[in-house]
ROKOLDO-249646 format. One record per residue (C-alpha): y, z, x; residue number from 1; residue in three letters. Coordinates in Angstrom, 2 decimals. Example, Ala and Ser with C-alpha at 12.3 -4.5 7.8 and 13.67 -1.06 7.14 Angstrom:
// ROKOLDO-249646
@Y = -4.50; Z = 7.80; X = 12.30; resi = 1; resn = ALA
@Y = -1.06; Z = 7.14; X = 13.67; resi = 2; resn = SER
// end
This chain:
// ROKOLDO-249646
@Y = -18.45; Z = 6.14; X = 9.72; resi = 1; resn = MET
@Y = -21.08; Z = 8.21; X = 11.42; resi = 2; resn = LEU
@Y = -23.14; Z = 10.90; X = 9.68; resi = 3; resn = GLU
@Y = -22.86; Z = 14.36; X = 11.03; resi = 4; resn = ARG
@Y = -26.19; Z = 13.89; X = 13.00; resi = 5; resn = GLN
@Y = -25.32; Z = 10.78; X = 14.54; resi = 6; resn = ASP
@Y = -21.91; Z = 12.31; X = 15.64; resi = 7; resn = ILE
@Y = -23.88; Z = 15.36; X = 17.14; resi = 8; resn = GLU
@Y = -25.74; Z = 12.69; X = 19.30; resi = 9; resn = ILE
@Y = -22.69; Z = 11.00; X = 20.30; resi = 10; resn = LEU
@Y = -20.80; Z = 14.45; X = 21.36; resi = 11; resn = PHE
@Y = -23.88; Z = 15.44; X = 23.21; resi = 12; resn = ALA
@Y = -23.72; Z = 12.31; X = 25.31; resi = 13; resn = ARG
@Y = -20.18; Z = 12.56; X = 25.94; resi = 14; resn = VAL
@Y = -20.43; Z = 16.16; X = 27.07; resi = 15; resn = ARG
@Y = -23.46; Z = 15.23; X = 29.34; resi = 16; resn = ALA
@Y = -21.37; Z = 12.52; X = 31.15; resi = 17; resn = LEU
@Y = -17.98; Z = 14.58; X = 31.48; resi = 18; resn = LYS
@Y = -19.43; Z = 15.64; X = 35.08; resi = 19; resn = ALA
@Y = -18.84; Z = 11.92; X = 36.39; resi = 20; resn = ARG
@Y = -16.66; Z = 10.25; X = 33.79; resi = 21; resn = ALA
@Y = -13.34; Z = 10.70; X = 31.77; resi = 22; resn = SER
@Y = -12.88; Z = 9.97; X = 28.27; resi = 23; resn = PHE
@Y = -9.92; Z = 9.28; X = 25.86; resi = 24; resn = ILE
@Y = -10.97; Z = 10.16; X = 22.32; resi = 25; resn = PHE
@Y = -8.98; Z = 8.64; X = 19.42; resi = 26; resn = VAL
@Y = -10.01; Z = 10.02; X = 16.01; resi = 27; resn = SER
@Y = -8.29; Z = 10.58; X = 12.59; resi = 28; resn = HIS
@Y = -10.66; Z = 13.74; X = 12.19; resi = 29; resn = ARG
@Y = -8.64; Z = 16.37; X = 13.79; resi = 30; resn = LEU
@Y = -11.46; Z = 18.98; X = 13.66; resi = 31; resn = ASP
@Y = -13.63; Z = 16.71; X = 15.76; resi = 32; resn = GLU
@Y = -10.63; Z = 16.19; X = 18.18; resi = 33; resn = VAL
@Y = -10.51; Z = 20.04; X = 18.67; resi = 34; resn = LEU
@Y = -14.21; Z = 20.22; X = 18.91; resi = 35; resn = GLU
@Y = -14.57; Z = 17.60; X = 21.67; resi = 36; resn = LEU
@Y = -11.34; Z = 17.43; X = 23.69; resi = 37; resn = SER
@Y = -9.85; Z = 19.78; X = 26.55; resi = 38; resn = ASP
@Y = -6.48; Z = 18.44; X = 26.14; resi = 39; resn = ARG
@Y = -4.59; Z = 16.65; X = 23.28; resi = 40; resn = ILE
@Y = -1.65; Z = 14.41; X = 23.09; resi = 41; resn = TYR
@Y = -0.06; Z = 13.90; X = 19.60; resi = 42; resn = VAL
@Y = 1.76; Z = 10.71; X = 18.89; resi = 43; resn = MET
@Y = 4.45; Z = 9.81; X = 16.10; resi = 44; resn = LYS
@Y = 6.31; Z = 6.71; X = 15.66; resi = 45; resn = ASP
@Y = 5.11; Z = 5.49; X = 19.15; resi = 46; resn = GLY
@Y = 6.04; Z = 8.40; X = 21.15; resi = 47; resn = ALA
@Y = 4.27; Z = 11.40; X = 22.59; resi = 48; resn = VAL
@Y = 5.47; Z = 14.54; X = 20.65; resi = 49; resn = VAL
@Y = 3.16; Z = 17.06; X = 22.08; resi = 50; resn = ALA
@Y = 0.81; Z = 17.82; X = 24.94; resi = 51; resn = ASP
@Y = -1.33; Z = 20.92; X = 24.58; resi = 52; resn = LEU
@Y = -4.58; Z = 22.38; X = 25.48; resi = 53; resn = ALA
@Y = -7.37; Z = 22.13; X = 22.82; resi = 54; resn = ALA
@Y = -8.41; Z = 25.64; X = 23.38; resi = 55; resn = ALA
@Y = -6.23; Z = 27.63; X = 21.00; resi = 56; resn = GLY
@Y = -5.02; Z = 24.85; X = 18.93; resi = 57; resn = ALA
@Y = -5.49; Z = 24.49; X = 15.25; resi = 58; resn = GLU
@Y = -5.55; Z = 21.73; X = 12.87; resi = 59; resn = VAL
@Y = -2.80; Z = 22.99; X = 10.86; resi = 60; resn = SER
@Y = -0.61; Z = 23.01; X = 14.22; resi = 61; resn = GLN
@Y = -1.37; Z = 19.31; X = 14.64; resi = 62; resn = LEU
@Y = -0.59; Z = 18.57; X = 10.93; resi = 63; resn = HIS
@Y = 2.92; Z = 19.78; X = 11.37; resi = 64; resn = HIS
@Y = 3.30; Z = 17.93; X = 14.84; resi = 65; resn = LEU
@Y = 2.33; Z = 14.71; X = 13.00; resi = 66; resn = MET
@Y = 4.64; Z = 15.23; X = 10.38; resi = 67; resn = VAL
@Y = 7.67; Z = 15.79; X = 12.55; resi = 68; resn = GLY
@Y = 10.42; Z = 15.40; X = 9.82; resi = 69; resn = ARG
@Y = 11.00; Z = 15.94; X = 6.12; resi = 70; resn = GLY
@Y = 11.81; Z = 13.24; X = 3.48; resi = 71; resn = LEU
@Y = 15.03; Z = 11.48; X = 3.06; resi = 72; resn = GLN
@Y = 15.58; Z = 11.40; X = -0.66; resi = 73; resn = ALA
@Y = 18.53; Z = 9.12; X = -0.58; resi = 74; resn = GLU
@Y = 16.65; Z = 6.58; X = 1.58; resi = 75; resn = TYR
@Y = 13.76; Z = 6.27; X = -0.89; resi = 76; resn = TYR
@Y = 16.18; Z = 5.87; X = -3.69; resi = 77; resn = ARG
@Y = 14.67; Z = 9.08; X = -5.12; resi = 78; resn = GLU
@Y = 17.76; Z = 9.56; X = -7.56; resi = 79; resn = PRO
@Y = 16.59; Z = 6.41; X = -9.17; resi = 80; resn = LEU
@Y = 13.16; Z = 7.36; X = -9.98; resi = 81; resn = GLN
@Y = 12.64; Z = 7.72; X = -13.60; resi = 82; resn = ARG
@Y = 9.71; Z = 9.07; X = -15.86; resi = 83; resn = PRO
@Y = 7.11; Z = 6.65; X = -16.60; resi = 84; resn = HIS
@Y = 6.06; Z = 5.35; X = -19.84; resi = 85; resn = GLY
@Y = 3.15; Z = 6.54; X = -21.94; resi = 86; resn = ASP
@Y = 1.17; Z = 3.40; X = -22.14; resi = 87; resn = GLN
@Y = -2.04; Z = 3.10; X = -19.73; resi = 88; resn = VAL
@Y = -2.11; Z = -0.10; X = -18.50; resi = 89; resn = VAL
@Y = -4.85; Z = 0.29; X = -15.71; resi = 90; resn = LEU
@Y = -7.74; Z = 2.67; X = -15.66; resi = 91; resn = GLU
@Y = -10.32; Z = 3.23; X = -13.25; resi = 92; resn = LEU
@Y = -13.47; Z = 5.21; X = -14.40; resi = 93; resn = ASP
@Y = -15.74; Z = 6.19; X = -11.65; resi = 94; resn = HIS
@Y = -15.39; Z = 2.90; X = -9.61; resi = 95; resn = LEU
@Y = -17.39; Z = 2.37; X = -6.83; resi = 96; resn = GLY
@Y = -18.05; Z = -0.48; X = -4.12; resi = 97; resn = LEU
@Y = -21.01; Z = 0.01; X = -1.57; resi = 98; resn = THR
@Y = -19.59; Z = 0.98; X = 1.94; resi = 99; resn = GLY
@Y = -15.81; Z = 1.22; X = 0.95; resi = 100; resn = ALA
@Y = -15.26; Z = 3.69; X = -1.95; resi = 101; resn = TYR
@Y = -17.19; Z = 5.78; X = -4.52; resi = 102; resn = GLU
@Y = -16.34; Z = 7.46; X = -7.95; resi = 103; resn = ASP
@Y = -12.79; Z = 6.77; X = -8.12; resi = 104; resn = VAL
@Y = -11.01; Z = 7.60; X = -11.42; resi = 105; resn = SER
@Y = -7.40; Z = 7.61; X = -12.36; resi = 106; resn = CYS
@Y = -4.79; Z = 6.03; X = -14.75; resi = 107; resn = GLN
@Y = -1.66; Z = 3.90; X = -14.29; resi = 108; resn = LEU
@Y = 1.12; Z = 3.82; X = -16.81; resi = 109; resn = HIS
@Y = 3.87; Z = 1.59; X = -17.55; resi = 110; resn = ALA
@Y = 6.74; Z = 2.00; X = -15.20; resi = 111; resn = GLY
@Y = 4.65; Z = 4.29; X = -13.09; resi = 112; resn = GLU
@Y = 4.31; Z = 4.02; X = -9.07; resi = 113; resn = ILE
@Y = 0.81; Z = 5.40; X = -7.95; resi = 114; resn = LEU
@Y = 0.60; Z = 6.06; X = -4.24; resi = 115; resn = GLY
@Y = -2.76; Z = 5.85; X = -2.57; resi = 116; resn = ILE
@Y = -2.72; Z = 7.77; X = 0.72; resi = 117; resn = ALA
@Y = -5.24; Z = 7.86; X = 3.50; resi = 118; resn = GLY
@Y = -6.13; Z = 6.89; X = 7.05; resi = 119; resn = VAL
@Y = -8.01; Z = 3.65; X = 8.22; resi = 120; resn = ILE
@Y = -11.39; Z = 3.85; X = 6.60; resi = 121; resn = GLY
@Y = -10.41; Z = 6.07; X = 3.66; resi = 122; resn = SER
@Y = -11.21; Z = 3.09; X = 1.40; resi = 123; resn = GLY
@Y = -7.76; Z = 2.81; X = -0.05; resi = 124; resn = ARG
@Y = -7.29; Z = -0.82; X = 1.42; resi = 125; resn = GLU
@Y = -10.74; Z = -1.84; X = -0.12; resi = 126; resn = GLU
@Y = -9.69; Z = -0.34; X = -3.46; resi = 127; resn = LEU
@Y = -6.52; Z = -2.30; X = -3.47; resi = 128; resn = THR
@Y = -8.32; Z = -5.48; X = -2.74; resi = 129; resn = ARG
@Y = -10.73; Z = -4.74; X = -5.72; resi = 130; resn = THR
@Y = -7.69; Z = -4.60; X = -7.97; resi = 131; resn = LEU
@Y = -6.43; Z = -7.77; X = -6.45; resi = 132; resn = ALA
@Y = -9.79; Z = -9.62; X = -7.10; resi = 133; resn = GLY
@Y = -10.88; Z = -9.93; X = -3.65; resi = 134; resn = PHE
@Y = -13.78; Z = -7.43; X = -3.57; resi = 135; resn = ALA
@Y = -15.29; Z = -6.83; X = -7.19; resi = 136; resn = PRO
@Y = -16.37; Z = -3.47; X = -7.89; resi = 137; resn = HIS
@Y = -20.34; Z = -2.66; X = -8.29; resi = 138; resn = GLU
@Y = -19.93; Z = 0.67; X = -10.26; resi = 139; resn = ARG
@Y = -18.00; Z = 2.25; X = -12.83; resi = 140; resn = GLY
@Y = -15.38; Z = 0.59; X = -14.82; resi = 141; resn = ARG
@Y = -12.19; Z = -1.05; X = -14.74; resi = 142; resn = LEU
@Y = -9.96; Z = -1.51; X = -17.78; resi = 143; resn = LEU
@Y = -6.78; Z = -3.29; X = -18.30; resi = 144; resn = ILE
@Y = -5.03; Z = -2.45; X = -21.29; resi = 145; resn = ASP
@Y = -7.93; Z = -0.67; X = -22.63; resi = 146; resn = GLY
@Y = -10.28; Z = -3.75; X = -22.11; resi = 147; resn = ARG
@Y = -12.90; Z = -3.54; X = -19.59; resi = 148; resn = GLU
@Y = -13.00; Z = -6.32; X = -16.89; resi = 149; resn = VAL
@Y = -14.45; Z = -7.15; X = -13.57; resi = 150; resn = ARG
@Y = -12.20; Z = -9.22; X = -11.29; resi = 151; resn = LEU
@Y = -14.18; Z = -11.71; X = -9.71; resi = 152; resn = ALA
@Y = -11.37; Z = -13.48; X = -7.97; resi = 153; resn = SER
@Y = -7.61; Z = -13.40; X = -7.48; resi = 154; resn = PRO
@Y = -7.12; Z = -16.18; X = -10.18; resi = 155; resn = ALA
@Y = -8.71; Z = -13.67; X = -12.75; resi = 156; resn = GLU
@Y = -6.35; Z = -10.89; X = -11.65; resi = 157; resn = ALA
@Y = -3.23; Z = -13.16; X = -11.74; resi = 158; resn = VAL
@Y = -4.30; Z = -14.06; X = -15.20; resi = 159; resn = ASP
@Y = -4.36; Z = -10.59; X = -16.46; resi = 160; resn = LEU
@Y = -0.98; Z = -9.71; X = -15.14; resi = 161; resn = GLY
@Y = -1.73; Z = -8.51; X = -11.71; resi = 162; resn = LEU
@Y = 0.22; Z = -9.46; X = -8.76; resi = 163; resn = GLY
@Y = -0.66; Z = -8.57; X = -5.08; resi = 164; resn = TYR
@Y = 1.83; Z = -8.47; X = -2.30; resi = 165; resn = VAL
@Y = -0.31; Z = -8.39; X = 0.85; resi = 166; resn = PRO
@Y = 0.31; Z = -6.57; X = 4.12; resi = 167; resn = ARG
@Y = 0.18; Z = -9.86; X = 5.87; resi = 168; resn = GLU
@Y = 2.64; Z = -11.84; X = 3.79; resi = 169; resn = ARG
@Y = 2.87; Z = -14.72; X = 6.26; resi = 170; resn = ARG
@Y = -0.78; Z = -15.28; X = 5.64; resi = 171; resn = VAL
@Y = -1.63; Z = -14.20; X = 2.38; resi = 172; resn = GLU
@Y = 1.64; Z = -14.03; X = 0.65; resi = 173; resn = GLY
@Y = 3.67; Z = -17.11; X = 1.30; resi = 174; resn = LEU
@Y = 3.09; Z = -20.92; X = 2.24; resi = 175; resn = VAL
@Y = 5.11; Z = -20.97; X = 5.01; resi = 176; resn = LEU
@Y = 5.91; Z = -24.81; X = 5.36; resi = 177; resn = PHE
@Y = 6.92; Z = -25.00; X = 1.61; resi = 178; resn = LEU
@Y = 10.43; Z = -24.33; X = 0.46; resi = 179; resn = PRO
@Y = 11.83; Z = -21.22; X = -1.15; resi = 180; resn = VAL
@Y = 11.63; Z = -22.84; X = -4.56; resi = 181; resn = ALA
@Y = 7.92; Z = -23.86; X = -4.38; resi = 182; resn = ALA
@Y = 6.87; Z = -20.38; X = -3.06; resi = 183; resn = ASN
@Y = 8.85; Z = -18.64; X = -6.06; resi = 184; resn = ILE
@Y = 7.18; Z = -20.86; X = -8.83; resi = 185; resn = THR
@Y = 3.72; Z = -21.07; X = -7.19; resi = 186; resn = LEU
@Y = 1.94; Z = -18.47; X = -9.17; resi = 187; resn = ALA
@Y = 3.43; Z = -19.94; X = -12.47; resi = 188; resn = ASP
@Y = 3.31; Z = -23.77; X = -12.09; resi = 189; resn = LEU
@Y = 1.78; Z = -24.37; X = -15.58; resi = 190; resn = ALA
@Y = 4.95; Z = -23.28; X = -17.30; resi = 191; resn = SER
@Y = 6.78; Z = -26.03; X = -15.29; resi = 192; resn = LEU
@Y = 4.52; Z = -28.88; X = -16.07; resi = 193; resn = VAL
@Y = 5.66; Z = -31.56; X = -18.47; resi = 194; resn = ARG
@Y = 3.41; Z = -34.61; X = -19.17; resi = 195; resn = HIS
@Y = 1.18; Z = -33.88; X = -15.93; resi = 196; resn = GLY
@Y = 4.20; Z = -33.38; X = -13.62; resi = 197; resn = LEU
@Y = 6.32; Z = -30.62; X = -12.40; resi = 198; resn = ILE
@Y = 9.98; Z = -30.24; X = -14.08; resi = 199; resn = ASP
@Y = 11.77; Z = -30.29; X = -10.71; resi = 200; resn = SER
@Y = 15.00; Z = -29.34; X = -12.20; resi = 201; resn = ALA
@Y = 13.48; Z = -26.47; X = -14.22; resi = 202; resn = ALA
@Y = 11.85; Z = -25.24; X = -11.25; resi = 203; resn = GLU
@Y = 15.32; Z = -25.42; X = -9.26; resi = 204; resn = ARG
@Y = 16.96; Z = -23.42; X = -12.08; resi = 205; resn = ARG
@Y = 14.10; Z = -20.67; X = -12.08; resi = 206; resn = LEU
@Y = 14.34; Z = -20.52; X = -8.15; resi = 207; resn = ALA
@Y = 17.99; Z = -20.24; X = -7.99; resi = 208; resn = GLU
@Y = 18.19; Z = -17.54; X = -10.57; resi = 209; resn = SER
@Y = 15.44; Z = -15.18; X = -8.75; resi = 210; resn = TRP
@Y = 17.33; Z = -15.98; X = -5.33; resi = 211; resn = VAL
@Y = 20.67; Z = -14.63; X = -6.91; resi = 212; resn = GLU
@Y = 18.84; Z = -11.82; X = -8.54; resi = 213; resn = ARG
@Y = 16.95; Z = -10.45; X = -5.74; resi = 214; resn = LEU
@Y = 19.71; Z = -11.38; X = -3.21; resi = 215; resn = ARG
@Y = 17.48; Z = -13.52; X = -1.02; resi = 216; resn = VAL
@Y = 19.47; Z = -14.56; X = 1.99; resi = 217; resn = ARG
@Y = 18.66; Z = -18.08; X = 2.45; resi = 218; resn = THR
@Y = 20.65; Z = -21.47; X = 3.07; resi = 219; resn = PRO
@Y = 19.16; Z = -22.74; X = -0.02; resi = 220; resn = GLY
@Y = 16.06; Z = -22.97; X = -2.07; resi = 221; resn = ILE
@Y = 14.91; Z = -25.94; X = -0.13; resi = 222; resn = ASP
@Y = 14.78; Z = -23.87; X = 3.12; resi = 223; resn = THR
@Y = 11.20; Z = -23.28; X = 4.39; resi = 224; resn = LEU
@Y = 9.98; Z = -19.92; X = 4.05; resi = 225; resn = CYS
@Y = 9.14; Z = -19.79; X = 7.71; resi = 226; resn = LEU
@Y = 12.64; Z = -19.95; X = 8.61; resi = 227; resn = ASN
@Y = 13.50; Z = -16.92; X = 6.38; resi = 228; resn = LEU
@Y = 13.71; Z = -13.31; X = 8.11; resi = 229; resn = SER
@Y = 10.96; Z = -10.74; X = 7.14; resi = 230; resn = GLY
@Y = 12.92; Z = -8.89; X = 4.56; resi = 231; resn = GLY
@Y = 13.72; Z = -12.23; X = 2.68; resi = 232; resn = ASN
@Y = 10.34; Z = -13.51; X = 2.88; resi = 233; resn = GLN
@Y = 9.12; Z = -10.33; X = 1.14; resi = 234; resn = GLN
@Y = 11.65; Z = -10.86; X = -1.39; resi = 235; resn = LYS
@Y = 10.34; Z = -14.15; X = -2.04; resi = 236; resn = VAL
@Y = 6.91; Z = -12.80; X = -2.41; resi = 237; resn = VAL
@Y = 8.16; Z = -10.19; X = -5.06; resi = 238; resn = LEU
@Y = 10.17; Z = -13.07; X = -6.83; resi = 239; resn = ALA
@Y = 6.99; Z = -15.08; X = -7.05; resi = 240; resn = LYS
@Y = 5.16; Z = -12.32; X = -9.16; resi = 241; resn = TRP
@Y = 8.09; Z = -11.24; X = -10.98; resi = 242; resn = LEU
@Y = 8.39; Z = -15.10; X = -12.01; resi = 243; resn = ASN
@Y = 4.72; Z = -15.03; X = -12.94; resi = 244; resn = ALA
@Y = 5.68; Z = -11.87; X = -15.48; resi = 245; resn = LYS
@Y = 3.08; Z = -9.74; X = -13.43; resi = 246; resn = ALA
@Y = 2.82; Z = -6.28; X = -15.23; resi = 247; resn = ARG
@Y = 1.18; Z = -4.68; X = -12.36; resi = 248; resn = ILE
@Y = 2.14; Z = -5.15; X = -8.96; resi = 249; resn = LEU
@Y = -0.08; Z = -4.26; X = -5.97; resi = 250; resn = ILE
@Y = 2.20; Z = -3.29; X = -3.04; resi = 251; resn = LEU
@Y = 0.02; Z = -3.37; X = 0.31; resi = 252; resn = ASP
@Y = 2.16; Z = -1.95; X = 3.02; resi = 253; resn = HIS
@Y = 5.24; Z = -3.67; X = 1.43; resi = 254; resn = PRO
@Y = 7.65; Z = -2.85; X = 4.18; resi = 255; resn = THR
@Y = 5.60; Z = -3.44; X = 7.36; resi = 256; resn = ARG
@Y = 7.60; Z = -5.16; X = 9.87; resi = 257; resn = GLY
@Y = 10.95; Z = -5.02; X = 8.21; resi = 258; resn = LEU
@Y = 13.94; Z = -3.39; X = 9.51; resi = 259; resn = ASP
@Y = 15.49; Z = -0.23; X = 8.18; resi = 260; resn = VAL
@Y = 18.14; Z = -2.17; X = 6.01; resi = 261; resn = GLY
@Y = 15.49; Z = -4.68; X = 4.67; resi = 262; resn = ALA
@Y = 13.24; Z = -1.62; X = 3.61; resi = 263; resn = LYS
@Y = 16.19; Z = -0.18; X = 1.79; resi = 264; resn = GLU
@Y = 16.77; Z = -3.38; X = -0.22; resi = 265; resn = GLU
@Y = 12.80; Z = -3.34; X = -0.95; resi = 266; resn = VAL
@Y = 12.90; Z = 0.26; X = -2.15; resi = 267; resn = TYR
@Y = 15.94; Z = -0.78; X = -4.70; resi = 268; resn = GLU
@Y = 13.89; Z = -3.75; X = -5.93; resi = 269; resn = LEU
@Y = 10.70; Z = -1.44; X = -6.45; resi = 270; resn = VAL
@Y = 12.92; Z = 0.94; X = -8.30; resi = 271; resn = ARG
@Y = 14.35; Z = -1.71; X = -10.44; resi = 272; resn = ALA
@Y = 11.08; Z = -3.44; X = -11.52; resi = 273; resn = VAL
@Y = 9.49; Z = -0.11; X = -12.39; resi = 274; resn = THR
@Y = 12.69; Z = 0.70; X = -14.64; resi = 275; resn = ALA
@Y = 11.57; Z = -2.51; X = -16.49; resi = 276; resn = ASP
@Y = 8.22; Z = -1.18; X = -17.08; resi = 277; resn = GLY
@Y = 6.21; Z = -2.86; X = -14.34; resi = 278; resn = ILE
@Y = 3.50; Z = -0.50; X = -12.97; resi = 279; resn = ALA
@Y = 2.92; Z = -0.28; X = -9.22; resi = 280; resn = VAL
@Y = 0.19; Z = 0.51; X = -7.12; resi = 281; resn = ILE
@Y = 1.42; Z = 1.46; X = -3.53; resi = 282; resn = LEU
@Y = -0.35; Z = 1.77; X = -0.08; resi = 283; resn = THR
@Y = 2.12; Z = 2.33; X = 2.75; resi = 284; resn = SER
@Y = 2.44; Z = 2.30; X = 6.63; resi = 285; resn = ASP
@Y = 3.94; Z = 5.83; X = 6.34; resi = 286; resn = THR
@Y = 2.83; Z = 9.13; X = 4.29; resi = 287; resn = LEU
@Y = 6.87; Z = 9.50; X = 4.04; resi = 288; resn = GLU
@Y = 7.06; Z = 6.30; X = 2.22; resi = 289; resn = GLU
@Y = 4.37; Z = 6.92; X = -0.22; resi = 290; resn = THR
@Y = 5.83; Z = 10.48; X = -1.13; resi = 291; resn = ILE
@Y = 9.26; Z = 9.19; X = -1.28; resi = 292; resn = GLY
@Y = 8.54; Z = 6.42; X = -3.61; resi = 293; resn = LEU
@Y = 5.79; Z = 7.55; X = -5.81; resi = 294; resn = SER
@Y = 5.23; Z = 9.37; X = -9.33; resi = 295; resn = HIS
@Y = 1.79; Z = 10.59; X = -8.47; resi = 296; resn = HIS
@Y = -0.35; Z = 10.28; X = -5.27; resi = 297; resn = ILE
@Y = -4.29; Z = 9.93; X = -4.81; resi = 298; resn = LEU
@Y = -5.25; Z = 10.88; X = -1.41; resi = 299; resn = VAL
@Y = -8.44; Z = 9.37; X = -0.14; resi = 300; resn = MET
@Y = -10.99; Z = 10.20; X = 2.58; resi = 301; resn = ARG
@Y = -14.21; Z = 8.54; X = 3.51; resi = 302; resn = ASP
@Y = -14.04; Z = 6.61; X = 0.24; resi = 303; resn = GLY
@Y = -13.54; Z = 9.56; X = -2.02; resi = 304; resn = HIS
@Y = -10.43; Z = 10.99; X = -3.63; resi = 305; resn = VAL
@Y = -9.88; Z = 14.18; X = -2.29; resi = 306; resn = THR
@Y = -6.75; Z = 15.21; X = -3.66; resi = 307; resn = HIS
@Y = -4.23; Z = 14.06; X = -6.32; resi = 308; resn = ARG
@Y = -0.78; Z = 15.37; X = -7.12; resi = 309; resn = CYS
@Y = 2.54; Z = 14.68; X = -8.79; resi = 310; resn = ALA
@Y = 5.56; Z = 13.59; X = -6.79; resi = 311; resn = ALA
@Y = 8.50; Z = 14.12; X = -9.21; resi = 312; resn = LEU
@Y = 12.18; Z = 14.05; X = -7.93; resi = 313; resn = PRO
@Y = 13.32; Z = 17.34; X = -6.22; resi = 314; resn = GLY
@Y = 9.62; Z = 18.38; X = -6.30; resi = 315; resn = HIS
@Y = 8.00; Z = 15.88; X = -3.73; resi = 316; resn = LYS
@Y = 4.80; Z = 17.35; X = -2.13; resi = 317; resn = PRO
@Y = 4.78; Z = 18.17; X = 1.71; resi = 318; resn = GLN
@Y = 3.50; Z = 15.65; X = 3.93; resi = 319; resn = GLN
@Y = 1.59; Z = 18.38; X = 5.83; resi = 320; resn = VAL
@Y = 0.03; Z = 19.29; X = 2.48; resi = 321; resn = ASP
@Y = -1.60; Z = 15.85; X = 2.01; resi = 322; resn = LEU
@Y = -2.57; Z = 15.42; X = 5.66; resi = 323; resn = ILE
@Y = -5.03; Z = 18.16; X = 5.49; resi = 324; resn = ARG
@Y = -6.80; Z = 16.35; X = 2.47; resi = 325; resn = HIS
@Y = -6.70; Z = 13.11; X = 4.64; resi = 326; resn = MET
@Y = -8.28; Z = 13.89; X = 8.16; resi = 327; resn = VAL
// end
């Protein structure tokens, strides 16, 4: 991220070179796009949806073009969204990490889905990594069940009841060359150890019950996770944390790379776990998904929370209203 003074220097150099060079300028900051560009292409879902002159265009116009369509309440299982509980399971009090985010405060309740919206570089990814134990905060306070903690490692986060479903499930979420059963029980092996050895019969019973409950489509629990579809791999990751009795799930782009049918199954699972009182922090590939699933939404830009709102069934915020706080 550049300071305004540096941005002015960059723009001045671009304008000076326009006489002998052409430029393609890509930015999340729509005011900068309008300031520097002569012509603007707006893309959505991999396709160009508008080609317009920058002169006379407005940021609000670009917002509407970027949104393009409304929410589908049934698709995101909005009728299954229930009020969350009163218990605060996680609290951020002016949390900060140099170069990533600053002064972030919020509460997460049992059974709540808290969506964090923002573009790349907004700080939301780094914030979720902090909560998963990968990037300890430097300032402020992080409280779990009212007790102040500093998560210095993922193992500490797991011990405190946090489960992390990463965007790169094949890299961070699964051991692909281990079978389904081993992946499901991996985060809670201690409960299966008998006299220093893993009770394989108990492990199989646990794995079979989770495969049935989450409807994991697999030839069997001995199948390598490498051979499962993306949607069923994601179910195994979720089963791993549910088996470990995680009370807080951090879902980092949980439907990335999944087809429409697999996404719907993940949405149903998310609704089911929150109905059981598990709290969820959600970052998503699409603003539509964040709005559709969440109880409340935080919007981040340049490492700061710029907006927060409720997302109650039947009263979901408009995408365009959130975009103006993101870019």
